[in-house]
C-alpha positions, 0 to 999 in steps of 0.5 A: 500500500505504498502511496506514490507522489501525486495521489495526495495534494501538497498541503495534505501531504505536508500535514501528514508529514508533520503528523508522521514526524510527531509520531516518530518523535513520540515513539523515540521517547517511548522506545527508550522504555521498551528497548534493552541490550537484548531487544535493541538488536531484535528491533533492527532484525524486525525492520529487516525482516519486514523489508524482506517479507514486503518483497513477497507479494502474494495473490489475493484475487484475480489480477491483484496481490498484497504484501505484509504491512508489518505494523502488527508484527513489529508492535507485538514482537518489540513493542508499539513505540519501537514498532512505529520506528521499525515501519518508518525505517523500512519505508524510508529505505524503500523510498530513498533507495528503491523508489517505492512509495513517494518521497512527498508521500512519505508522511502519508505512508508512515501514518497509514502503514506505520502509525495506524496499523500499530495503534489498531493492532496493538490496542486490539491485541492487548484487549484480546490477551486480557480476556483470553487465557494467559497462554502462549497460544492466546498470544498467537491467536490474538496476533492473528486477529490484530494483524487481520483488522489492522490492514483494512483499518489502514485502507480506511485511513488512506481513504480518509486522507484521500477524501481530504486531499485527493488529486482526482475527483472520484466518489469516496464511497467507491474508493472506500468499498474497494480499498477495504474489500481488497485489503481485508483479503490482504489482511488474511495473508498479513494475519497468517504471516504475523501469527506464524512469525510470532509463534515461531519466536515464542517457541524458542525465545518467549522472553524476547516477545514484547507482547508475551511478557508475563503471559506464559503459563506456569508449569503444571505437575500432576499430583494425585491425578490433578494438575497443580502449579509447580512450586518455584525453585528456591534458587534464582532462575538463570538469566535468559541467554543471548539472543544471538542464535535467534538474530542469526537465524532471523537474518539468514531467513530475511536474506533468503526471502529477499534474495531468492524467494522474492523472485517467485512473488506475484507480479500483479499490482497490489491492492492500492495500485489495483484500486487506483487503476480501476477507480482512476485515482492515479490520474495525476501520479508523478514520477518518483524523485528517486526513479534514477536510483541504481536500485529503483524497482528492486533491481540492480541497474545494468544487471540484465539477469532478472533473477540476479538483479532482484536477488542482489537488490533484496540482499542489499535492502535487507543489509542496509535496513538491518544496519540503519535500524540496528544503529538507530535502536542502539542510539535510542537504547544508549540514550536511555542508559545515559539518562538512567546513569544521570538520574542515579 
């Protein structure tokens, strides 16, 4: 759902940019409370993983595809404040390096794909885990529902912005119906990806999943035929191990997805592109300012082999997103450490 330049007029794009900048600034402060020495590298990995999976468009209807937005996944894995930053990093890299999503529309994209998805998904996720049994299975089920709802919510948010600042005269009711309809189908794919990813991380390192903190089921023992909670050992529990193995596994997975699996992604236009073409809201679309980038359209300039060109671009994208994201989150974490030291 990357909004290109020309869909939204300049004044509304500027307002959306201010909103997005404010959301990022607030998220930077909030992320200091979410990040620690173990989760800061994980946040960079989440950004790189979202970048990789967004290259994997999957078919949702005849002639239409969809891809992960990632707001729900990021919020559940590393926290809502850090989640907004993860999506913002991905969108920034995509816009600057790959000419994906307009630069003047960057504020619109961060607001729609980052802020709205994170707020809706995490609010729904927290509500569900409060009423469901406090188990890991409940976390994965809640992540499915939260991710599913977040995608049509972002489509509705785009429609609202288009109603205010759209550059073409198209009946908004038709745009809303089409956008929400196709993005509900895309939301199903988003929900499956989110649930599987959250479930996989919980299976190996539940202590690193922000949304699962304090939700693990206590160990049960069978005594005289009945299940009772096991007594905690007198000794202090061992400190959680390093997340290095999870980090390495995640990086390898992201590189494989972006560098190899992405070649088999659907070539059909995504939900927004399809609706824009069908309803005529792309009549004034503008050429991307970074259209001359050597990585534009997720390929390497002057590399004729499509498989090699796309694979190398994907690997570069994962590497750059990982480096920028991890560096940014380490800076946020260090500022928290410095503040705590000063307060002491």
